[in-house]
C-alpha positions in Angstrom: 17.6 -11.8 17.0 18.4 -12.1 13.3 16.5 -9.8 10.8 14.3 -11.0 8.0 16.0 -10.9 4.5 14.8 -8.4 1.9 16.2 -8.1 -1.6 15.8 -6.4 -5.0 13.4 -9.0 -6.6 10.7 -8.7 -4.0 7.8 -10.6 -5.3 4.7 -12.2 -3.9 6.6 -15.3 -2.7 9.0 -13.0 -0.8 6.2 -11.2 0.8 4.4 -14.5 1.8 7.6 -15.9 3.2 8.4 -12.8 5.2 5.0 -12.7 6.7 5.1 -16.3 7.6 8.6 -15.8 9.1 7.5 -12.8 11.2 4.5 -14.7 12.4 6.7 -17.6 13.5 9.1 -15.1 15.3 6.4 -13.1 16.9 3.4 -15.2 17.7 1.2 -12.4 18.6 0.9 -11.6 14.9 -2.4 -12.5 13.5 -2.6 -13.3 9.7 -5.7 -13.2 7.5 -6.1 -13.7 3.8 -8.6 -11.1 2.7 -8.9 -12.1 -0.8 -7.2 -13.6 -3.7 -5.8 -12.0 -6.9 -7.0 -12.9 -10.4 -4.2 -15.5 -10.6 -5.2 -16.9 -7.2 -2.4 -15.4 -5.1 -3.3 -14.7 -1.5 -3.7 -11.0 -0.3 -2.4 -11.1 3.2 -3.5 -8.9 6.1 -1.2 -8.7 9.1 -2.8 -7.6 12.5 -0.9 -6.5 15.6 -2.2 -5.2 18.8 -5.3 -5.2 21.1 -6.3 -1.6 21.3 -9.5 0.2 20.3 -7.8 2.7 17.9 -7.4 1.1 14.5 -4.6 2.1 12.2 -4.0 0.7 8.7 -1.0 0.6 6.3 -0.9 -0.8 2.8 1.5 -1.0 -0.1 1.9 -2.0 -3.7 -1.3 -1.0 -5.1 0.8 -0.4 -8.3 3.1 -3.2 -9.6 6.0 -1.1 -10.3 5.8 0.6 -6.9 6.6 -2.8 -5.2 9.4 -1.3 -3.1 6.7 -0.2 -0.8 6.0 -3.8 0.3 9.4 -4.5 1.8 9.4 -1.0 3.4 6.1 -1.9 5.3 7.5 -5.3 6.2 10.7 -3.8 7.6 8.6 -1.3 9.6 6.5 -4.2 11.0 9.5 -6.0 12.0 11.0 -3.0 13.8 7.7 -2.5 15.7 7.4 -6.2 16.7 11.1 -6.3 17.8 10.4 -3.2 20.0 7.5 -5.0 21.6 9.3 -7.9 22.7 12.5 -6.0 23.7 10.3 -3.6 25.7 11.7 -0.6 23.8 10.3 2.8 23.1 8.9 4.2 19.8 9.0 8.0 19.6 9.2 8.1 23.4 6.4 5.6 23.9 6.8 2.1 25.1 5.9 -0.3 22.2 4.0 -2.5 24.6 1.8 0.5 25.5 1.1 1.1 21.8 0.2 -2.6 21.4 -2.3 -2.3 24.2 -3.9 0.9 22.7 -3.7 0.3 19.0 -4.9 -2.4 16.6 -2.5 -2.2 13.6 -3.7 -3.7 10.2 -1.3 -4.1 7.3 -1.8 -5.3 3.8 1.8 -5.2 2.4 1.1 -6.2 -1.2 -2.3 -5.3 -2.6 -1.5 -6.2 -6.1 0.7 -9.5 -6.1 -0.1 -10.5 -9.7 1.1 -7.0 -11.0 4.3 -7.3 -8.8 5.2 -10.6 -10.2 4.5 -9.5 -13.8 6.9 -6.5 -13.2 9.6 -9.0 -12.0 9.2 -12.1 -14.4 7.2 -10.9 -17.3 4.4 -12.5 -19.2 5.5 -16.1 -18.3 3.6 -15.7 -15.0 0.4 -14.2 -16.5 -1.5 -17.4 -17.2 -4.7 -16.7 -19.3 -3.9 -13.1 -19.3 -0.5 -13.5 -21.1 -1.9 -12.6 -24.6 -3.5 -9.5 -23.0 -0.5 -8.2 -21.2 1.8 -8.8 -24.3 -0.7 -7.0 -26.5 -0.9 -4.0 -24.1 3.0 -3.9 -23.9 3.3 -4.0 -27.8 0.8 -1.3 -28.3 2.8 1.0 -26.0 6.2 -0.1 -27.4 7.2 -1.5 -24.1 9.8 -4.3 -24.2 9.6 -5.0 -20.5 7.0 -4.6 -17.7 8.9 -2.0 -15.7 6.3 0.6 -16.5 3.4 -1.6 -15.5 1.2 -0.3 -12.6 -2.1 -2.1 -13.3 -3.3 -5.6 -12.0 -2.9 -8.6 -14.4 -5.8 -7.7 -16.6 -4.8 -4.1 -17.0 -7.0 -2.3 -14.4 -5.3 0.4 -12.2 -6.5 -0.7 -8.8 -6.1 2.8 -7.4 -8.6 4.1 -9.8 -11.3 1.5 -8.8 -13.0 3.0 -5.8 -16.4 4.6 -5.6 -15.2 8.3 -5.1 -16.3 10.2 -8.3 -15.2 7.1 -10.2 -17.2 8.3 -13.2 -15.0 11.4 -13.5 -11.9 9.3 -13.9 -13.8 6.9 -16.3 -14.4 9.8 -18.7 -10.8 11.1 -18.8 -8.8 7.8 -18.5 -8.1 5.0 -20.9 -11.4 3.2 -22.0 -9.7 -0.1 -22.5 -7.2 -2.2 -20.3 -3.8 -0.7 -20.1 -0.5 -0.7 -18.2 -1.7 2.1 -16.1 -4.7 4.4 -15.3 -7.6 2.3 -16.8 -10.3 2.4 -14.0 -12.1 -0.6 -15.2 -15.6 -0.9 -16.5 -17.2 -0.2 -13.1 -15.9 0.5 -9.6 -14.6 -2.6 -7.6 -14.7 -4.9 -10.6 -11.3 -6.3 -9.6 -10.9 -8.8 -6.7 -7.9 -7.0 -5.3 -9.8 -3.7 -5.0 -12.9 -5.3 -3.7 -10.9 -7.1 -1.0 -9.5 -3.8 0.3 -12.9 -2.3 0.1 -14.6 -5.1 2.1 -11.7 -5.1 4.8 -12.1 -1.4 5.2 -15.8 -1.5 5.5 -15.6 -4.2 8.1 -12.8 -2.7 10.2 -13.7 1.1 9.8 -10.1 2.2 10.6 -9.5 5.4 12.4 -6.4 6.2 10.2 -5.3 4.8 6.8 -2.0 5.2 5.1 -1.5 4.1 1.6 2.1 3.9 0.4 2.9 4.5 -3.2 6.0 5.9 -5.1 7.3 8.4 -6.1 7.5 12.2 -5.3 8.2 12.6 -1.5 4.7 14.2 -0.9 1.7 13.2 1.3 -1.8 13.7 0.0 -4.1 14.1 3.0 -7.4 15.5 1.8 -10.4 14.8 -0.5 -13.1 17.2 -1.4 -12.9 19.0 2.0 -14.2 15.7 3.7 -11.0 15.0 5.8 -11.2 15.7 9.5 -9.4 18.7 10.9 -6.9 16.5 12.7 -5.3 15.4 9.4 -3.6 18.8 9.0 -1.8 18.4 12.2 -1.0 14.7 11.7 0.5 15.4 8.3 2.6 18.2 9.6 4.1 15.7 12.1 4.8 13.2 9.2 6.5 16.1 7.3 8.8 16.8 10.2 9.7 13.2 10.4 10.2 12.5 6.8 10.8 15.7 4.9 7.9 14.8 2.7 5.6 17.8 1.6 2.0 17.7 2.7 -0.5 18.4 -0.2 -4.1 18.6 0.7 -5.5 17.5 -2.6 -5.1 17.4 -6.4 -7.6 16.9 -9.3 -7.8 13.1 -8.8 -10.5 10.8 -7.9 -11.3 7.1 -7.4 -8.4 6.3 -5.2 -8.4 4.3 -2.0 -7.5 7.2 0.1 -10.1 9.4 -1.7 -12.9 7.0 -1.1 -11.9 6.3 2.5 -11.9 9.9 3.4 -15.3 10.5 1.5 -17.0 7.5 3.0 -15.8 7.5 6.6 -14.9 11.2 7.1 -11.8 9.8 8.8 -8.1 10.3 8.1 -6.5 9.1 4.9 -3.1 9.6 3.5 -1.4 8.7 0.3 2.4 8.8 0.9 4.5 9.0 -2.1 7.9 7.4 -1.2 11.1 8.5 -2.8 11.9 10.7 -5.7 12.8 10.1 -9.4 11.0 7.6 -11.5 9.2 4.3 -11.0 10.5 1.8 -10.2 12.6 3.3 -7.5 16.1 1.7 -7.5 16.8 -0.7 -4.8 19.8 1.3 -3.8 17.5 3.8 -2.4 15.8 1.3 0.0 17.8 2.3 3.2 17.2 6.0 2.8 13.5 5.3 2.2 13.3 2.9 5.1 14.5 5.6 7.4 11.8 8.0 6.3 8.9 5.5 5.9 9.6 3.9 9.3 9.3 7.3 10.9 6.0 7.9 9.4 4.7 4.4 10.2 5.9 4.7 13.8 4.5 8.2 14.2 1.1 7.0 12.8 0.9 4.6 15.9 1.3 7.3 18.5 -0.4 10.5 17.2 
């Protein structure tokens, strides 16, 4: 069975096409559009499985961390192929995982930002003057440093977990990174993730970012005790270093742990600078896939 094509200019159209191709190849995939970006791009959620335990993966909260999207798509394809081929994952038959787990994936939370990264302000529509002004203010000639959504809000600083702390120490105006917005959940992309998570109440969430090769697994001592054991397993599979917490708030994982008292992990893929070079994809795929597959069986 032929594999889907992934490439170094992985944008919102690439993600959409891959998602639709996988659904056609694996009819048990369920697709939902959980919201739309500021420029009207769909935010896809992929659902696989019929079990009671609910696991969630997401990627590309940040524009220049777009490589996390094809990494998640590749892991999804590997899992679906194991289901139809009756293969084992980490010693467990994939069909048994399918029966016990309901997997949710949002591979690209920030489609506008990813497209801005790849194609520049020509795709920015009404926000073209804003993104060009922000870049000029920071002496940026390209959008390779851009993390925010299309109107300069950092989507991973948008969640109601001590958001006010971040507001006081982060930029006070739209920026290419770190601006938390004027209030929590002001951005449609963050709101879509919040509503999805409230509706589903996942048992375990994995948010993939880059870079650092570390895994953050705690927040304000609210994480369940199992998190330490789970992240130790992730470390064995990937080599990524577990870190319980740092002085950071208002992230998706932070809010999820605080609100639900359930497992949340921020996984920083790769090492170096963002954006990670496409040449590192295969190495990171090896590590990310092991984390993803392990998250389904632990």
